[in-house]
MDTraj code that builds the backbone (N, CA, C; nanometers):
import mdtraj as md
import numpy as np

residues = "MET THR LEU ASN GLU ILE VAL MET LYS GLU LYS GLU ILE PRO VAL ALA GLU LEU MET THR ARG ASP LEU ILE ILE VAL TYR PRO ASP ASP THR LEU GLU ARG VAL ALA ASP ILE PHE SER ALA HIS HIS ILE HIS HIS LEU PRO VAL VAL ASP LYS ASN GLY SER LEU LYS GLY ILE LEU SER LYS THR ASP PHE LEU ARG VAL ASN HIS PHE LEU GLY VAL PHE ASN ASP GLN ARG PHE GLU ASP LEU MET LYS ARG LEU ARG ARG SER ILE LYS VAL GLU GLU VAL MET LYS ASP LYS VAL VAL THR ILE THR GLY GLN GLU PRO LEU ARG VAL ALA ALA ASP LEU PHE ARG GLU ASN LEU PHE HIS ALA LEU PRO VAL VAL GLU LYS GLY LYS LEU VAL GLY MET ILE THR THR TYR ASP LEU LEU THR TYR CYS PHE ARG ASP PRO ALA LEU LEU ALA ALA ALA GLU ARG ALA ARG GLN GLU GLU".split()
xyz = np.array([
    [2.5183, 2.5103, -2.7560],
    [2.4837, 2.4623, -2.6238],
    [2.5528, 2.5531, -2.5213],
    [2.4786, 2.5952, -2.4218],
    [2.5356, 2.6826, -2.3192],
    [2.6138, 2.6000, -2.2175],
    [2.6970, 2.6699, -2.1423],
    [2.7726, 2.6034, -2.0359],
    [2.6777, 2.5343, -1.9392],
    [2.5703, 2.6017, -1.9046],
    [2.4734, 2.5436, -1.8113],
    [2.4138, 2.4142, -1.8673],
    [2.3816, 2.4140, -1.9965],
    [2.3267, 2.2934, -2.0595],
    [2.4287, 2.1799, -2.0591],
    [2.5546, 2.2132, -2.0862],
    [2.6608, 2.1115, -2.0838],
    [2.6733, 2.0525, -1.9445],
    [2.6794, 2.1410, -1.8459],
    [2.6947, 2.0954, -1.7071],
    [2.5752, 2.0106, -1.6644],
    [2.4545, 2.0550, -1.6971],
    [2.3346, 1.9796, -1.6569],
    [2.3315, 1.8420, -1.7224],
    [2.3718, 1.8342, -1.8482],
    [2.3750, 1.7052, -1.9175],
    [2.4756, 1.6114, -1.8515],
    [2.5935, 1.6643, -1.8188],
    [2.6974, 1.5832, -1.7558],
    [2.6526, 1.5320, -1.6193],
    [2.5784, 1.6125, -1.5450],
    [2.5335, 1.5742, -1.4103],
    [2.4372, 1.4556, -1.4129],
    [2.3692, 1.4337, -1.5245],
    [2.2684, 1.3295, -1.5325],
    [2.3226, 1.1942, -1.5792],
    [2.4499, 1.1873, -1.6097],
    [2.5105, 1.0598, -1.6486],
    [2.5000, 0.9637, -1.5310],
    [2.4581, 0.8397, -1.5536],
    [2.4453, 0.7453, -1.4413],
    [2.5811, 0.7049, -1.3836],
    [2.5813, 0.6832, -1.2547],
    [2.7007, 0.6396, -1.1822],
    [2.7621, 0.5163, -1.2477],
    [2.6787, 0.4262, -1.2979],
    [2.7271, 0.3015, -1.3585],
    [2.8261, 0.3254, -1.4720],
    [2.8164, 0.4401, -1.5390],
    [2.9077, 0.4682, -1.6499],
    [3.0487, 0.5014, -1.6036],
    [3.0641, 0.5472, -1.4806],
    [3.1957, 0.5869, -1.4311],
    [3.2524, 0.4930, -1.3262],
    [3.1689, 0.4158, -1.2632],
    [3.2148, 0.3345, -1.1502],
    [3.3170, 0.2298, -1.1930],
    [3.4000, 0.1932, -1.0991],
    [3.4939, 0.0832, -1.1189],
    [3.4200, -0.0454, -1.0892],
    [3.4288, -0.1400, -1.1804],
    [3.3579, -0.2682, -1.1629],
    [3.4505, -0.3800, -1.1155],
    [3.5731, -0.3722, -1.1553],
    [3.6704, -0.4766, -1.1219],
    [3.7363, -0.4401, -0.9888],
    [3.6715, -0.4767, -0.8809],
    [3.7146, -0.4349, -0.7479],
    [3.7996, -0.5402, -0.6784],
    [3.8889, -0.4919, -0.5966],
    [3.9598, -0.5781, -0.5033],
    [3.8799, -0.5721, -0.3750],
    [3.8409, -0.6863, -0.3250],
    [3.7550, -0.6920, -0.2067],
    [3.8229, -0.7712, -0.0956],
    [3.7719, -0.7536, 0.0237],
    [3.8142, -0.8359, 0.1359],
    [3.6892, -0.8887, 0.2050],
    [3.7101, -0.9887, 0.2881],
    [3.6017, -1.0497, 0.3645],
    [3.6175, -1.0130, 0.5116],
    [3.5087, -1.0154, 0.5872],
    [3.5163, -0.9778, 0.7282],
    [3.6201, -1.0561, 0.8082],
    [3.6425, -1.1819, 0.7717],
    [3.7369, -1.2626, 0.8492],
    [3.8797, -1.2595, 0.7937],
    [3.9040, -1.1777, 0.6899],
    [4.0416, -1.1564, 0.6444],
    [4.1184, -1.0819, 0.7527],
    [4.2497, -1.0922, 0.7479],
    [4.3330, -1.0281, 0.8499],
    [4.3932, -0.8980, 0.7998],
    [4.4445, -0.8196, 0.8927],
    [4.5136, -0.6968, 0.8550],
    [4.6404, -0.7256, 0.7767],
    [4.6944, -0.8439, 0.7933],
    [4.8103, -0.8822, 0.7135],
    [4.7734, -0.8833, 0.5649],
    [4.6583, -0.9390, 0.5321],
    [4.6123, -0.9404, 0.3925],
    [4.5852, -0.7983, 0.3427],
    [4.5233, -0.7168, 0.4268],
    [4.4961, -0.5776, 0.3904],
    [4.6268, -0.5030, 0.3620],
    [4.7261, -0.5231, 0.4466],
    [4.8567, -0.4586, 0.4264],
    [4.9158, -0.4997, 0.2923],
    [4.9058, -0.6271, 0.2591],
    [4.9568, -0.6760, 0.1303],
    [4.8840, -0.6099, 0.0135],
    [4.7516, -0.5969, 0.0251],
    [4.6725, -0.5368, -0.0830],
    [4.7078, -0.3903, -0.1007],
    [4.7093, -0.3155, 0.0089],
    [4.7392, -0.1723, -0.0014],
    [4.8809, -0.1471, -0.0527],
    [4.9749, -0.2341, -0.0195],
    [5.1108, -0.2121, -0.0681],
    [5.1266, -0.2543, -0.2145],
    [5.0440, -0.3451, -0.2620],
    [5.0566, -0.3950, -0.3993],
    [4.9719, -0.3175, -0.5006],
    [4.8712, -0.2442, -0.4536],
    [4.7782, -0.1774, -0.5448],
    [4.7617, -0.0309, -0.5061],
    [4.7424, 0.0512, -0.6049],
    [4.7228, 0.1946, -0.5816],
    [4.5735, 0.2208, -0.5581],
    [4.5241, 0.1768, -0.4429],
    [4.3841, 0.1983, -0.4059],
    [4.3785, 0.2522, -0.2642],
    [4.2639, 0.3102, -0.2300],
    [4.2478, 0.3713, -0.0987],
    [4.1270, 0.3198, -0.0223],
    [4.0479, 0.2329, -0.0841],
    [3.9282, 0.1815, -0.0185],
    [3.9088, 0.0346, -0.0550],
    [3.8778, -0.0429, 0.0463],
    [3.8493, -0.1849, 0.0246],
    [3.7078, -0.2148, 0.0705],
    [3.6204, -0.2522, -0.0229],
    [3.4879, -0.2948, 0.0204],
    [3.4986, -0.4310, 0.0898],
    [3.4177, -0.4475, 0.1917],
    [3.4139, -0.5721, 0.2677],
    [3.2815, -0.6394, 0.2351],
    [3.2886, -0.7611, 0.1835],
    [3.1679, -0.8334, 0.1442],
    [3.1650, -0.9708, 0.2102],
    [3.0448, -1.0280, 0.2167],
    [3.0346, -1.1662, 0.2646],
    [3.0499, -1.2600, 0.1457],
    [3.0400, -1.3879, 0.1710],
    [3.0616, -1.4883, 0.0651],
    [2.9585, -1.4783, -0.0474],
    [2.8443, -1.4120, -0.0217],
    [2.7402, -1.3955, -0.1237],
    [2.7546, -1.2662, -0.2026],
    [2.8553, -1.1861, -0.1691],
    [2.8764, -1.0606, -0.2400],
    [2.7992, -0.9432, -0.1830],
    [2.7361, -0.9618, -0.0678],
    [2.6647, -0.8518, -0.0030],
    [2.7629, -0.7632, 0.0718],
    [2.7445, -0.6335, 0.0587],
    [2.8329, -0.5374, 0.1237],
    [2.8147, -0.5426, 0.2749],
    [2.9239, -0.5553, 0.3458],
    [2.9222, -0.5584, 0.4929],
    [2.9887, -0.4361, 0.5535],
    [3.0758, -0.3708, 0.4766],
    [3.1453, -0.2534, 0.5285],
    [3.2484, -0.2050, 0.4294],
    [3.3310, -0.1124, 0.4776],
    [3.4394, -0.0590, 0.3949],
    [3.5576, -0.0299, 0.4869],
    [3.6760, -0.0517, 0.4337],
    [3.7982, -0.0228, 0.5073],
    [3.8818, 0.0719, 0.4220],
    [3.9017, 0.1924, 0.4727],
    [3.9829, 0.2891, 0.3986],
    [4.1287, 0.2727, 0.4374],
    [4.2133, 0.3205, 0.3503],
    [4.3562, 0.3157, 0.3794],
    [4.3870, 0.4002, 0.5030],
    [4.3153, 0.5099, 0.5195],
    [4.3338, 0.5950, 0.6376],
    [4.3009, 0.5185, 0.7651],
    [4.1892, 0.4465, 0.7647],
    [4.1524, 0.3663, 0.8824],
    [4.2579, 0.2598, 0.9099],
    [4.3049, 0.1966, 0.8036],
    [4.4084, 0.0948, 0.8184],
    [4.5359, 0.1553, 0.8772],
    [4.5745, 0.2722, 0.8267],
    [4.6974, 0.3363, 0.8754],
    [4.6852, 0.3780, 1.0219],
    [4.5641, 0.4163, 1.0633],
    [4.5436, 0.4497, 1.2048],
    [4.5698, 0.3287, 1.2929],
    [4.5149, 0.2150, 1.2531],
    [4.5363, 0.0920, 1.3296],
    [4.6835, 0.0548, 1.3242],
    [4.7421, 0.0665, 1.2088],
    [4.8836, 0.0340, 1.1919],
    [4.9717, 0.1240, 1.2790],
    [4.9327, 0.2499, 1.2868],
    [5.0074, 0.3439, 1.3712],
    [5.0017, 0.3001, 1.5182],
    [4.8844, 0.2595, 1.5609],
    [4.8699, 0.2101, 1.6977],
    [4.9596, 0.0884, 1.7197],
    [4.9590, -0.0009, 1.6223],
    [5.0443, -0.1195, 1.6340],
    [5.1922, -0.0826, 1.6244],
    [5.2205, 0.0353, 1.5695],
    [5.3575, 0.0814, 1.5542],
    [5.4310, 0.0996, 1.6851],
    [5.3558, 0.0982, 1.7947],
    [5.4192, 0.1025, 1.9268],
    [5.5188, -0.0127, 1.9379],
    [5.4867, -0.1212, 1.8694],
    [5.5722, -0.2390, 1.8733],
    [5.6662, -0.2448, 1.7535],
    [5.6748, -0.1336, 1.6796],
    [5.7547, -0.1318, 1.5578],
    [5.9034, -0.1170, 1.5916],
    [5.9576, -0.2244, 1.6331],
    [6.0972, -0.2307, 1.6743],
    [6.1438, -0.3694, 1.6339],
    [6.2658, -0.3803, 1.5936],
    [6.3188, -0.5096, 1.5482],
    [6.2933, -0.6193, 1.6507],
    [6.3002, -0.5840, 1.7777],
    [6.2794, -0.6839, 1.8833],
    [6.1369, -0.7368, 1.8850],
    [6.0422, -0.6556, 1.8305],
    [5.9017, -0.6938, 1.8360],
    [5.8460, -0.7349, 1.6992],
    [5.9341, -0.7571, 1.6030],
    [5.8903, -0.7893, 1.4669],
    [5.7954, -0.9096, 1.4638],
    [5.8301, -1.0124, 1.5366],
    [5.7446, -1.1313, 1.5399],
    [5.6087, -1.1002, 1.6027],
    [5.6096, -1.0194, 1.7063],
    [5.4851, -0.9794, 1.7706],
    [5.3973, -0.8999, 1.6742],
    [5.4566, -0.8078, 1.5981],
    [5.3820, -0.7292, 1.4990],
    [5.3155, -0.8195, 1.3958],
    [5.3882, -0.9165, 1.3477],
    [5.3325, -1.0092, 1.2489],
    [5.2147, -1.0858, 1.3080],
    [5.2315, -1.1313, 1.4309],
    [5.1221, -1.2047, 1.4956],
    [5.0002, -1.1162, 1.5185],
    [5.0230, -0.9905, 1.5555],
    [4.9110, -0.8982, 1.5746],
    [4.8356, -0.8753, 1.4437],
    [4.9101, -0.8518, 1.3352],
    [4.8449, -0.8313, 1.2051],
    [4.7676, -0.9549, 1.1610],
    [4.8184, -1.0716, 1.1954],
    [4.7490, -1.1952, 1.1594],
    [4.6277, -1.2200, 1.2486],
    [4.6245, -1.1582, 1.3656],
    [4.5151, -1.1863, 1.4590],
    [4.3996, -1.0870, 1.4498],
    [4.4230, -0.9685, 1.3939],
    [4.3164, -0.8685, 1.3846],
    [4.2399, -0.8886, 1.2547],
    [4.1094, -0.9033, 1.2678],
    [4.0220, -0.9271, 1.1525],
    [3.9689, -0.7953, 1.0963],
    [3.9415, -0.7952, 0.9680],
    [3.8873, -0.6787, 0.8994],
    [3.7601, -0.6304, 0.9687],
    [3.6723, -0.7221, 1.0091],
    [3.5456, -0.6828, 1.0705],
    [3.5647, -0.6043, 1.1997],
    [3.6821, -0.6145, 1.2599],
    [3.7096, -0.5432, 1.3844],
    [3.7468, -0.3970, 1.3610],
    [3.7885, -0.3625, 1.2390],
    [3.8333, -0.2261, 1.2126],
    [3.7582, -0.1569, 1.0979],
    [3.6757, -0.2305, 1.0250],
    [3.6023, -0.1716, 0.9127],
    [3.4911, -0.0806, 0.9633],
    [3.4470, 0.0074, 0.8746],
    [3.3269, 0.0859, 0.9014],
    [3.2095, 0.0019, 0.8509],
    [3.1131, -0.0252, 0.9390],
    [3.0005, -0.1084, 0.8960],
    [2.8757, -0.0279, 0.8619],
    [2.8774, 0.0998, 0.8883],
    [2.7682, 0.1886, 0.8464],
    [2.8179, 0.2646, 0.7240],
    [2.7755, 0.2170, 0.6073],
    [2.8303, 0.2673, 0.4814],
    [2.7179, 0.3263, 0.3963],
    [2.7418, 0.4470, 0.3476],
    [2.6490, 0.5080, 0.2533],
    [2.6758, 0.4442, 0.1173],
    [2.5694, 0.4047, 0.0502],
    [2.5827, 0.3412, -0.0815],
    [2.5012, 0.4198, -0.1841],
    [2.5175, 0.3808, -0.3082],
    [2.4461, 0.4420, -0.4191],
    [2.4157, 0.3317, -0.5197],
    [2.3171, 0.3534, -0.6045],
    [2.2887, 0.2567, -0.7110],
    [2.3510, 0.3063, -0.8406],
    [2.3683, 0.2160, -0.9341],
    [2.4279, 0.2511, -1.0623],
    [2.3412, 0.3428, -1.1462],
    [2.2099, 0.3445, -1.1210],
    [2.1194, 0.4287, -1.1995],
    [2.1167, 0.5731, -1.1520],
    [2.1661, 0.5984, -1.0307],
    [2.1662, 0.7353, -0.9790],
    [2.2546, 0.8230, -1.0658],
    [2.2152, 0.9483, -1.0857],
    [2.2993, 1.0394, -1.1641],
    [2.4238, 1.0817, -1.0865],
    [2.5263, 1.1215, -1.1603],
    [2.6511, 1.1650, -1.0996],
    [2.6318, 1.2779, -0.9988],
    [2.5329, 1.3640, -1.0218],
    [2.5122, 1.4756, -0.9303],
    [2.4791, 1.4264, -0.7901],
    [2.4113, 1.3119, -0.7787],
    [2.3794, 1.2568, -0.6467],
    [2.5083, 1.2119, -0.5766],
    [2.5950, 1.1445, -0.6508],
    [2.7241, 1.1034, -0.5935],
    [2.8047, 1.2265, -0.5526],
    [2.8091, 1.3272, -0.6389],
    [2.8842, 1.4492, -0.6070],
    [2.8275, 1.5162, -0.4825],
    [2.6961, 1.5211, -0.4710],
    [2.6329, 1.5803, -0.3519],
    [2.6707, 1.5028, -0.2262],
    [2.6690, 1.3707, -0.2344],
    [2.7055, 1.2883, -0.1182],
    [2.8511, 1.3118, -0.0777],
    [2.9385, 1.3235, -0.1746],
    [3.0793, 1.3501, -0.1433],
    [3.0967, 1.4880, -0.0796],
    [3.0251, 1.5873, -0.1331],
    [3.0373, 1.7237, -0.0790],
    [2.9832, 1.7338, 0.0632],
    [2.8792, 1.6586, 0.0938],
    [2.8127, 1.6695, 0.2239],
    [2.8755, 1.5815, 0.3315],
    [2.9649, 1.4931, 0.2947],
    [3.0209, 1.3969, 0.3898],
    [3.1730, 1.3980, 0.3838],
    [3.2318, 1.3267, 0.4750],
    [3.3781, 1.3237, 0.4827],
    [3.4355, 1.1919, 0.4322],
    [3.3775, 1.1387, 0.3274],
    [3.4340, 1.0175, 0.2688],
    [3.4569, 1.0403, 0.1205],
    [3.5338, 0.9481, 0.0610],
    [3.5746, 0.9657, -0.0783],
    [3.5414, 0.8464, -0.1660],
    [3.4620, 0.7531, -0.1149],
    [3.4242, 0.6358, -0.1939],
    [3.2808, 0.5977, -0.1618],
    [3.2075, 0.5624, -0.2648],
    [3.0701, 0.5141, -0.2503],
    [3.0586, 0.3772, -0.3151],
    [3.0319, 0.2744, -0.2365],
    [3.0040, 0.1445, -0.2974],
    [2.8736, 0.1532, -0.3773],
    [2.8737, 0.0902, -0.4916],
    [2.7543, 0.0851, -0.5763],
    [2.6907, -0.0516, -0.5545],
    [2.5651, -0.0485, -0.5119],
    [2.4971, -0.1711, -0.4726],
    [2.3682, -0.1858, -0.5536],
    [2.3453, -0.3052, -0.6018],
    [2.2210, -0.3396, -0.6713],
    [2.1642, -0.4647, -0.6066],
    [2.0409, -0.4563, -0.5626],
    [1.9726, -0.5709, -0.4977],
    [2.0573, -0.6297, -0.3848],
    [2.1196, -0.5427, -0.3075],
    [2.1977, -0.5864, -0.1926],
    [2.3380, -0.6357, -0.2234],
    [2.3735, -0.6430, -0.3495],
    [2.5051, -0.6945, -0.3890],
    [2.5954, -0.5805, -0.4369],
    [2.7220, -0.5892, -0.4013],
    [2.8205, -0.4917, -0.4466],
    [2.8479, -0.5141, -0.5954],
    [2.8321, -0.4072, -0.6756],
    [2.8572, -0.4189, -0.8192],
    [2.9664, -0.3236, -0.8669],
    [3.0071, -0.2321, -0.7796],
    [3.1097, -0.1375, -0.8203],
    [3.1397, -0.0376, -0.7104],
    [3.2225, 0.0596, -0.7467],
    [3.2580, 0.1663, -0.6528],
    [3.2861, 0.2916, -0.7342],
    [3.2415, 0.4045, -0.6818],
    [3.2752, 0.5335, -0.7429],
    [3.3439, 0.6170, -0.6356],
    [3.4474, 0.6879, -0.6771],
    [3.5266, 0.7668, -0.5840],
    [3.5344, 0.9118, -0.6305],
    [3.5797, 0.9974, -0.5405],
    [3.6009, 1.1364, -0.5786],
    [3.7057, 1.1440, -0.6905],
    [3.8017, 1.0555, -0.6878],
    [3.9032, 1.0502, -0.7935],
    [3.8377, 1.0216, -0.9292],
    [3.7427, 0.9283, -0.9324],
    [3.6721, 0.8969, -1.0574],
    [3.6015, 1.0208, -1.1125],
    [3.5347, 1.0940, -1.0232],
    [3.4621, 1.2137, -1.0668],
    [3.5568, 1.3210, -1.1180],
    [3.6663, 1.3427, -1.0473],
    [3.7625, 1.4434, -1.0923],
    [3.8261, 1.4044, -1.2251],
    [3.8610, 1.2786, -1.2383],
    [3.9191, 1.2306, -1.3642],
    [3.8214, 1.2516, -1.4788],
    [3.6942, 1.2217, -1.4546],
    [3.5926, 1.2392, -1.5573],
    [3.5767, 1.3868, -1.5943],
    [3.5706, 1.4724, -1.4932],
    [3.5496, 1.6155, -1.5190],
    [3.6618, 1.6771, -1.6016],
    [3.7828, 1.6241, -1.5861],
    [3.8971, 1.6835, -1.6547],
    [3.9539, 1.5911, -1.7617],
    [3.8693, 1.5068, -1.8176],
    [3.9133, 1.4042, -1.9117],
    [3.9355, 1.4559, -2.0523],
    [3.8577, 1.5525, -2.0917],
    [3.8520, 1.5880, -2.2336],
    [3.8771, 1.7379, -2.2523],
    [3.9961, 1.7736, -2.2977],
    [4.0262, 1.9160, -2.3195],
    [3.9279, 1.9828, -2.4158],
    [3.8773, 1.9078, -2.5135],
    [3.7827, 1.9658, -2.6099],
    [3.6515, 2.0026, -2.5395],
    [3.6069, 1.9174, -2.4486],
    [3.4846, 1.9471, -2.3744],
    [3.5046, 2.0697, -2.2858],
    [3.6198, 2.0774, -2.2200],
    [3.6485, 2.1927, -2.1357],
    [3.6547, 2.3208, -2.2191],
    [3.7136, 2.3125, -2.3383],
    [3.7222, 2.4295, -2.4262],
    [3.5818, 2.4706, -2.4730],
    [3.4974, 2.3729, -2.5050],
    [3.3595, 2.4036, -2.5469],
    [3.2826, 2.4692, -2.4331],
    [3.3036, 2.4198, -2.3137],
    [3.2361, 2.4793, -2.1987],
    [3.2821, 2.6224, -2.1775],
    [3.4101, 2.6470, -2.1941],
    [3.4638, 2.7823, -2.1778],
    [3.4096, 2.8748, -2.2862],
    [3.4034, 2.8256, -2.4117],
    [3.3472, 2.9081, -2.5198],
    [3.2008, 2.9405, -2.4915],
    [3.1255, 2.8407, -2.4453],
    [2.9835, 2.8638, -2.4133],
    [2.9698, 2.9661, -2.3019],
    [3.0572, 2.9602, -2.2054],
    [3.0546, 3.0563, -2.0948],
    [3.0812, 3.1979, -2.1464],
    [3.1768, 3.2093, -2.2379],
    [3.2124, 3.3417, -2.2908],
    [3.1025, 3.3989, -2.3788],
    [3.0220, 3.3117, -2.4431],
    [2.9136, 3.3572, -2.5297],
    [2.7937, 3.4052, -2.4508],
    [2.7832, 3.3671, -2.3251],
    [2.6673, 3.4055, -2.2441],
    [2.6676, 3.5506, -2.2088],
])
top = md.Topology()
chain = top.add_chain()
for i, resn in enumerate(residues, 1):
    res = top.add_residue(resn, chain, resSeq=i)
    for name in ("N", "CA", "C"):
        top.add_atom(name, md.element.get_by_symbol(name[0]), res)
traj = md.Trajectory(xyz[None], top)
């Protein structure tokens, strides 16, 4: 098998095979206090925002959260600690989330996800089926997959050298 054949085969794997299914989600009426707790407790960078029916409403990235947090940092002084807590409790996710979100289906090939990542400035794609969030694929997932198997990389290199 040539390197090109290996690469083409890998590109056609459906997104559903790599996506994360067990997602941590937030709701539009959750507060930034909850978001802060989630980001500090879990090694994630994107929170899908869904309604009570599981329909995707938006996405909140850690970068977006940190921007808002930085703005609130004006009050980051011991004297204003109580005020900071109240502000975090009063700001809702729907006020800071991105509500125009590019999505993908689980049947789409990985090359479509890779193309979307290359053409845009985001690193996560919610996977949606029939309007419901079913997973998420990130640039991290793709990179991890590409560099997962030393034997596959060695085979690709051998195929390249044989060409």
